[in-house]
TORKOL-467105 format. One record per residue: residue in one letter; y, x, z of N, C-alpha, C in turn. Coordinates in steps of 0.1 Angstrom, whole numbers, plus 2048, in hexadecimal, padded with zeros to 3 digits. Layout:
AYXZYXZYXZ/...
***
This chain:
M8EC80B7A78F08177AE8E78237A9/A8EE82C7A28E783779D8E18417A7/L8D68477A48D08507AE8D885E7AC/S8DA8647B78E18717B78D887C7B2/D8DE8877AE8D58927AA8CC8977B5/R8D28977C18CA89B7CC8BD8937CE/S8BF8867CC8B487D7CE8A987E7C4/R8AC8857B98A28877AE89A8937B0/E89D89B7BA8968A87BC8878A57BE/S87F8AE7B78708AC7B986C8AF7C7/L8618A97CA85B8AC7D78528B97D7/L8508BE7CB8488CA7CA8518D67CE/P84C8DE7D88548EA7DC8558F47D1/S8608FB7D18629047C68599117C7/F8549147D384C9207D483E91E7CD/L83B9127C982E9107C282F9157B3/Y83B9187AF83D91C7A183F92B7A0/G83893179783994079684694378E/S84995078D855955786855950777/S84995077184994C76384B93D762/A84693676B84992776B85792476D/R85D92C77686C92A77987492E76D/S87093976687893D75A877932750/F86B92D74E869923744871916747/A870912754877906758886907757/A88B91375B89991675A89E91674B/T89691C74389991D73589990F72E/G88F90773288E8F972D89A8F1731/A89E8F373E8A98EB7448B68EF73D/A8B78FC73A8C49017338C48FC725/A8B88FB71F8B88F67118BC8E8710/R8BA8E071B8BD8D271A8CB8CF71E/L8D38D97248E08D77288EA8D671C/P8F48CF71D8FE8CF7139048DD711/V9098E070590E8ED70291A8F170B/S9228E770F92D8EA71892A8ED726/S91D8EA72A9198EB7389138F873B/P9178FF74591190C74990390A74E/A8FB91474B8ED91474F8ED91675E/P8E39107668E39117748DF920778/A8E49247838E09317888D293278C/A8CB93D7888BD93F78B8BC94279A/A8B093E79F8AD9407AD8AE94F7B1/G8B69517BC8B695F7C18C09687B9/A8C79627AF8D096B7A78DE96A7AD/G8E19747B58EF9757BA8F39697C2/G8EA9647CB8EE9597D48EE94C7CD/G8E794B7C18E693E7BA8DE9347C3/V8DF9277BF8D891C7C68C991E7C5/P8C191A7CF8B391B7CD8AE9127C2/F8A39177BB89E9107B08979047B4/S8998F97AD8928EC7B088E8E57A3/I8828DF7A487D8D77988828C9799/Q8888C478E88D8B678F8828AC78B/A8828A279387989779087D88F784/P87488877E878881771884877773/K88C87676989786C76A89185E769/E89985476B89484776B89284275C/K88784775688484374887D836747/I87783175287182475287B819755/E87D81074C88780674E8827FC759/M88B7F97638877F076E8837E3768/Y8787DD76E8737D076B86E7CF75C/S86B7DA7568657DA7498567DA74B/P84E7D874083F7D974283B7E6747/A8417F174383E7FE7488407FF757/F84B7F975C84E7F976A8437F2772/Y83F7E676D8347DF7748277E7774/A8247ED7688187F5767818801771/A82480777382581277C82380D78A/C82980278E8277FC79B8187F879E/T8127F37938037F07947FB7FD797/A7FE8077907F78147927FA81A79F/G8068197A480981D7B28028157BC/G8008087BA7F98007C37EA8047C4/I7E48077B87D680C7B87D58187C1/A7DD8227BF7DD82E7C67DF82C7D5/S7E88247D87EC8237E77E281B7EE/C7DC8107E97D38087F17C580D7F0/G7C08117E47B28157E37AF8217EC/L7B782B7EA7B58387F17B6837800/T7C182F8057C382E8137B882681A/H7B481B8147A981381A79C81B81B/M79982381078D82B81078E83581B/A79A83B81E79B846828799841836/V79C83483879A82E84678D826847/T78382983E77682283E77082384C/P76F82F85276983086076F82786A/L77C82686A78381D87378080E870/D77F80B86377C7FD85F76E7FA863/L7658038617578018647557FE873/V75B80687C75A80388A7617F688E/K76C7F38887737E688A76A7DA887/C7647DA87B75C7CF8767507CD880/N74A7D888473E7D788D7437D289B/M74F7D68A07547D18AC7567C28AB/Q75A7BD8A075D7AF89E7507A789D/I7467AD8977397A68957307A68A1/D72F7B28A77267B48B372D7BB8BE/P7367B48C573E7BA8D07357BE8DC/A7297B88DE7207BC8E971B7CA8E7/K7197CE8DA7147DB8D771F7E58D5/Y72A7E18CE7357EA8CB7417E68D4/K7417EB8E074A7E68EA7587EC8EA/S7597F88E47657FF8E37668088D7/I77180D8D47738168C876A8238C9/S76B8298D57648368D77558338D7/S7508298DE7428268DE73D8228D0/G74681B8C97428178BC73F8228B2/F74882C8B37468388AB73983F8AF/G7378408BC72B8478C171E8408BD/I71E8338BD71282B8B970F82D8AA/L71A82D8A271882E89471383D890/L719846897715854895706856899/K7028508A46F48528A86EA84B89F/E6EE83F89B6E58378936E583A884/Q6F183D87F6F283F8706F684D86C/G6FA8558756FE86387270C86386D/A71186F86A71F870865722869858/R71886984F71986284271B853844/G71684E84F71883F85272683B853/F72F84485773D84085974483C84C/F73E84084174483C83473C83282D/R73382B83472B82082E735815828/G73381281C73B80881674880D80F/W74981A80D75682080875881C7FA/V74D81A7F274F8167E47558097E2/P7507FE7E87567F17E77647F17ED/T7667F97F77747FA7FD77E8007F3/L77A80B7ED7838127E37868097D7/L77B8037D177D7FB7C57847ED7C9/G7807E77D47867DA7D77957DC7DA/Y7987E67E27A77E77E67AF7ED7DB/S7A97F47D27B07F97C77B47ED7BE/A7AB7E47BC7AE7D87B47B87CF7BB/Q7B77CE7C97C07C67D07CE7CD7D0/G7CF7DA7D17DC7E17D17E37E07C4/A7DB7E07B97E17DE7AC7E87D17AB/C7E17C67AF7E77B97AE7F27B77B9/K7F07BC7C57FA7BA7D08077C07CC/F8087CD7C88157D37C681A7D07B8/G8127CF7AE8177CB7A181D7BD7A0/F8157B47A681A7A67A68257A47B0/Y8267AB7BA8317AA7C483E7AE7BD/E83E7B97B584A7BC7AE84E7B27A4/F8447AC79E8467A279484C79579A/F8467907A584A7847AB8577867B2/K85A7917B78677947BE8727927B4/K8707987A887A79779D87B788798/Y86F78279786F77479187676A79A/Y87376B7A787A7627B18887657B2/S88C7727B189A7767B28A27707A6/D89C77079A8A276B78F8A475C790/I89A75579689B7467978A67437A1/A8A774B7AC8B17487B68BF74C7B2/G8C17567A98CE75A7A58D37657AE/P8DC76E7AA8E17797B28E67767C0/E8ED76B7C18F37687CE8E87647D8/Y8E075A7D48D57557DD8CA7607DF/A8C87687D58BE7727D68C177C7E1/Q8CE77F7E28D37887EC8D37817FA/K8D77757FA8D876D8068CB76A80D/Y8C17678048B47648098A976E805/K8AD77A8058A4785800897786808/T89778381588B78381D881779819/L88676D81587E762810877766803/I87F76D7FB87A7727EE86F77C7F0/Y8717857FA86678F7FD85A788801/L85B77E80A85077680F84976F804/A8507687FB84A7607F18447697E6/G84A7747E384577D7D98387847DE/S8377887EA82B78F7F08207857F1/A8237787F681876E7F781276B7EA/S81B7697DF8167667D280D7717CD/A81177E7CF8097897CA7FC78A7D1/E7FC7877DE7EF7897E67E577E7E3/V7E97727DF7E07687DA7D776D7CF/I7DE7747C67D777A7BA7CF7867BE/A7D478E7C77CE79B7CB7C17987D2/D7C078E7DA7B478B7E27A97867D9/V7AC77F7CE7A177B7C579A7887BF/A7A27927BD79C79F7B97947A67C4/L7997A57D07937AC7DB7867A57E1/C7867987E177C7917E976D7957E7/P7697967DA75B79A7D87577A77DE/F7607B17DD75E7BE7E375E7BE7F2/E7677B67F77687B480675B7AE80C/A7567A580574979E80A73E7A880A/V73C7B08007327BA7FF7347C580A/K7417C980B7447D48147407D0823/V7447C48277417C08357327BF837/R72B7BA82D71C7B982F7167C7830/V71A7D08277157DE8287187E5835/Q7247E283A7297EA8467237E4853/T71F7D785371B7D186070C7CE860/Q7057D08556F77CD8556F07DA84F/P6ED7E38586E67F08536D97EC84C/G6D67F28416CA7EF83A6CC7E582F/F6D87DE82F6DA7D38256DB7DA817/A6E37E48166E57EB8096EC7F880C/R6EB8028036F180E80470080D801/G7048057F87118037F47137F87EA/L71D7F97E17217EF7D87167EC7CD/S7107F77C77077F67BC6FB7EE7BF/D6F57EF7CB6EA7E77CF6EE7DB7D7/G6F97DD7DE6FD7D27E77027C67E0/L70A7C77D570F7BC7CD7047B37C7/P6FA7B97C06F07B07BB6E77AA7C6/K6E57B17D16DD7AB7DC6E579F7E2/F6F27A17E46FA7967E96FA78A7E0/V6FB78C7D36FB7817C96EE77A7C9/R6E37827CA6D677B7CA6D47737D7/S6DA7777E26D97707EF6E17647F0/E6EE7657EB6F775A7EE6FE7557E1/G6FA75A7D57007567C970E75C7C6/V71375A7BA7207607B772B75A7BF/L72A74D7C17357467C973574B7D8/G7297517DC7297567EA7327627EC/L7357697E173F7747E174D76F7E5/Y7507637E375D75D7E675C7547F2/K7527557FA75174C80675C74F810/G76075C81076B76081977975F814/I77B75980878875A80179375380A/V79074881079A74181879E748824/P79474D82C79875683779F763833/L79B7688277A17748217B077181E/W7B27668187C07628167C8760823/G7C075A82D7C775983A7CA766841/R7C277083E7C577D8437CF78583B/Q7CD78582E7D578E8267E3789822/I7E477C8207F177681C7FC778828/P7F977583480277883F804787840/Y7F978E83F7FA79D8408047A2835/T80279E82980A7A381E81979F81F/M81B79282382878D82583079582F/M82979883A82F7A18448317AF840/K8277B48388277C28338337C482A/F8367BB8218417BD81784E7B981D/A84F7AE82385C7A98288617B2834/S8587B583D85D7BD8488607CB844/F8587D183A85B7DE8358697DE82E/E86B7D58268787D581F8847D4829/T8827CB83388C7C983E88E7D6846/I8837DC84A8837E885388A7F384C/V8867F583F88B80083789A7FE835/E89E7F28328AD7EF8318B47F283E/L8AE7EF8498B57F18568B6800859/I8AB8088558AB8168578B781D84F/Y8B88198438C281F83A8D081A83F/K8D180F8458DE8098498E280F857/H8D98118608DD81586D8D8823872/A8CE82886C8C88358718CB841867/V8CF83E85B8D18498528E084A84F/P8E68568518F585784F8FA856841/V8F28578378F78578298F084B822/P8F58478178EF83C80F8E1841809/K8D98378068CB83B8018CC8447F5/S8D68417EC8D78497DF8DA8577E2/E8DF85B7EE8E28697F18D786F7F9/C8CD8687FD8C286E8048B88747FB/S8B287F7FF8A88867F789C87D7F6/K8938807EC8878787EB87E87A7F6/T87E8867FC87588880887A87F813/T88787E81688C87582088886781D/Q88A86381188785580D87885280F/L86F85B80C86185980D85D85881C/G864861824862860833865853838/I87184D83487584083886B835833/S86583782785B82D82284F82D82B/F84B83983083F83A838842834846/A84D83784C851832859852823858/G85981E84E85A80F84D84D80884B/G84480F84383780984182E80984D/Y82F81385682781486282C80986B/I83980786D83E7FD87683A7EF871/A83B7ED8648377E085E8287DE860/G8207E985F8117E886180D7E286E/V8147E68798117E18868137D2887/F81E7CD8818207BF8818157B8878/C8127BE86D8077B98647FA7B786B/A7F67C18737E97C087A7E97B5884/I7F47B388B7F47A88957F379A88F/V7FB7998847FC78B87D7EF788877/S7E87918717DC78E8697CF790870/H7CF79487D7C27988837B978C885/P7BD7808897B377588B7AB77287E/A7B27728737AB7708667A277C862/D7A678886679D79386479079286B/N79078D87878478A87F77C77F878/L78277587377B76A86B77477085F/V77B77885777577E84B76978684F/S76978F85975E79785D75278E861/F75578486974B77B86E744773862/L74C76D85974676584F73E76D844/N74377984173C78183872F78883E/N72E78884B72278E851717784854/A71B77785671176D85A70F76384F/K70376284A70075983E70274B843/G70974383B70B73583E714731849/A71B73C84F72473985A731732855/T73772B85E74472485B74F729864/V75B72586176672986A765723878/G75F71787975D71188675371988E/D74971F88773F72788E746734894/A74E73988C75574589075E74389C/V76673889B76F7358A77677328B3/K75B72B8B27537288BD74D7348C4/K74973D8BB7427498C174C7538C6/L7577568BF7617608C376B75B8CD/G76E74E8CC7797488D578674C8D0/L7917448D379E7468CE7A37548D3/W7A17588E07A57658E479F7708DD/G79276E8DA78B7798D379077A8C5/L79376F8BE79876F8B17A57788B0/F7AE7778BA7BA77E8BA7BA78C8BF/T7B078F8C77B079C8CE7A47A58CB/R7997A08C678D7A98C47907B38B9/G78F7C08BD7917CA8B37A07CD8AF/L7A97C68B67B87C78B37BE7D58B5/P7BB7DC8C07C17E98C27BE7F38B6/L7B17F38B37AD7FB8A87B37F789B/R7B47EA8997BA7E688C7C97E988B/I7D07E98977DE7ED8977E07FB892/V7D78048987D88128947D4814885/M7CA80D8817C580E8737CF809869/I7D47FD86C7DE7F68627EB7FD862/G7F080186E7FD80886F7FD815866/T7F281D8687F18298607EF826852/L7E781C84F7E38188417F081383A/T7F780B84080380583980E810837/G81081884181A82384081682C834/A80983083480483882980583281B/Q80282581B80381D80E81181E809/W81B81B81182981B80C82D829808/G82983381082C84180C8268457FF/I8198417FD8138457F081983D7E4/Y81B8307E78218277DC82F82C7D8/D83782F7E18458347DE8448427D8/A83B84A7DD83A8587D78358577C8/F82D84D7C582984C7B78358477AF/K83D83E7B58498397AD8528457AB/V85484D7B585D8597B38578627A8/M84A8647A884486D79E846868790/V84785B78E84985678085785377D/G86085678786F855785875848789/L86E8417928748347978798367A5/P88382D7A988882E7B687E8297C0/T87F82E7CD8778297D887A81A7DB/T8718147E28728067E587B8047F2/G8827F97F288A7F67FE8987FC7FE/G89F7F98098AD7FE80A8B67F7800/V8C27FD7FE8CB7F77F58C77F97E7/T8C67EE7DF8C27EF7D18CD7E97C9/P8CE7EE7BC8D97E97B38D77DA7B0/A8E27D37B08E27C57AB8E17C579C/P8DC7BA7978DA7B97888E67BC780/A8F27B87858FE7BB77E9017CA77E/A8FF7D07899027DE78A8F87E6781/E8EC7E17808E27E87788E77E7769/A8EC7DC7658F07DA7578FC7E3754/E9057E575E9107EE75C90C7FC75B/L9028007638FD80E7628F7810755/K8EF8077508E88087428F3809737/A8FD80173890880172E90F80E72E/S91181573A91982173A91082D738/A90382C7378FA8377368FA83C727/
***
C-alpha cells in the first residue's frame, strides 16, 4: 500500500523556514518536476496552498541491510534517551525495592534522596543507564524487525497473517534474549551505584570496582532474572503495541493509515505505546524486584529474595511508580522510534502493512 502525498508531509512547521529557504526549496522542487507538470503555487500567492516541506521518499528498501541499520539506530535513540530521562524515577523505585523501611513512598523517597544526596543525586547512574539501554535498544528494535520478517517468511503469507500475534511474540522474545546480554553488565553497575551511596560515582569507577569485587562473571549474575523481567516485558511491549495500533486504525480512525498525516500516525504510536507500557509494567514487575535485589546484595539468591520480599511484595512493591515510569517510557520510545523512521523515509510501525505480494507489485510499477 503506497503512502499518500499527505502522509509524506514533514513534521517540521513551515514557519521555521525563511523566505530565502522557501524560494530555494520551491525552486528545487520545481526543478525536479517533469516538464509537463506545473510548478506548485508559492505560499501566499493569490490563495495558493500553504508551503510544506516534503519528507524523504521511501528510498530505503524494506528489509534491506539499510532498513535494519535504520531500525537499529532508531532503537538506540528511543531507548537510551528515554531511560536516561527517567533516571530519577528509576532511582527512587530501586531504593524502594531494596530498602522499603526507609523509602516508604514515592514522595518520601524523593525527599530522602534530595536531603542526603542533593539534586545531583537524582541522576546518579545516568551513564550506565544511557549506554546500557542504548545497546539494548539497538538489539531490541533491530533484531525484532529481523526476526519478525524471518518468522513470517518461515510461516508463509497465509499463516503469517493468521498467526501474526504469535510472530510478534516470538520475534520480540528472540530479540530480547540478545538485547539483555548487551544490557546486563551496565544494569548490574547501575543498580549498585544507585542503591549503595559511596560505592562509585558512575560507570567509569563503578565497573572496575564491581569486577574486582565479584569478577567478570558477576556482571552477569542477574542475567536470568533480567531475562525473566525483560522478555515478558518486551513480548508484551511489541505484541500489544502492534495489536493496539491496529485496533486504533481499524475502529477509532475514520480513514486508512495511508491517508493519515505523519503527525497523526506518531500520535497513535505514542498512545499505543503508553497503553502497552502499562501492561508491560504489570507483567514484568516481579522479575524487576528480583533484579534490583540480586544486584544489590552480594551472594544473594532468588530464594533469598523471595524469602525477604514475599510473593505479595514481589508483585506489588514499587509497582505504582513503575506503571507511571514504564507507561511514559514505552509511549515515548515508540514515538521516538517511529519519528526516526519517518525522518529517514520509512513507514511507521503497526497498523495495516503491505503484504509481500503487494510490495512486489508496487516495486514493479514504480
